[in-house]
N, C-alpha and C positions, 0 to 999 in steps of 0.2 A: 558521500555527503552525510554530515551529522546535523540533525535537527535538534534543537534544545527547547524543552517545554517545562514549565513549572509543574510540580506535583499538584498544585492548587488550581491549575487552569483546566478548562474544557476547550480543546482545540482540535482541528483536523490535522492529521498527518497526511501529507500529500505525496504521491509518487507519480512521476511522469512515465507514460507507457507509449512506446513506439512499436507498432505491429506492422508486419508485412506479410503478404501472401504472394507467392510467385514473383518476388522482387518488387512488388508494388505496395503502396500504402494500404492499410486495412483499418477499419473502424472497429475496435474491440469492445465497444460499449454495449453490445447486445449480450455479452458474456457476463456471468456471475463473477464478481470480484470479492475476494476475501483477504484479510490481513492476519498476520501472526507476529508476535513480539517475543523473541527469545534472548537468553543471556548466554555468553560464552559460545561454545561449539554445539549447543543443543539444537536439534532439529525441531521444526514446528510440530506441535501436537494439538493445540487448540487454535481454531480459526474463528475470526469474527467477521461478520459481513461488513463490506465497505460499499461504496457507491461511486458512480462516475459523474464527473462534471459533464455537462451536455455537449460541449464542442471542443475541438482541439485548440491548443494554444494558438493565438493569432500568428499566421504565417508559417505554421509548422504542421507536422503530422503527429505531434505528441499530444496524447490524451492524458487527463489527470484522473487518477483514482484517489479516493480519500476515505479515511476512517476517523470517526470522532473518538477521541480518548479523553479521559478525565475522571474525576471522583465519582460522577454519577453515571458513567458509561463504561468504558474499558479502563479500569483503575490500575495504574502501574506504580509500583513503589520506586523511590529514587534509585538511579543506576543507569547503566548503559545497556541498551537493547539492540539486537539486530532486527531490522524491519523486513518482513517477508510478504510477498504478494502472491496470490494464487488466482489465476483466471481460468474459468471453465467455460469453454465455447466449443460447440459442435462436438467432435470426438476428442479434442485435446484438453488436457489439464496442464497448464504451465505454472511452474513454481519457481520463483526467483527471490534471492536475497537482494534487497535494493539499497541498503544503506544502514545507518545507525541512528538511534534516537537516544538523546540524553534527557533523562527526567531528573530535574533538580529540586 
């Protein structure tokens, strides 16, 4: 999925998260969520804190993590970025590339 945001905007980048434990749904919102934005094949080096929306999407077990980006927060120059999410919960640290973001 490619999201597109103007370099002049301050907006949330949203990522859907479905988590399971022992085959059943799991609420990941007690874990710390962070985001990274990289170009090309680079691995994440700098993480910024995100936050959780409070409830899963209606009728699903998909939770939404979000990160505010823009000129006064996480400022990104025009270009295409890979969006990474890191969730730290209990003993696990899960890192996933979730899509792309186009800054125009």
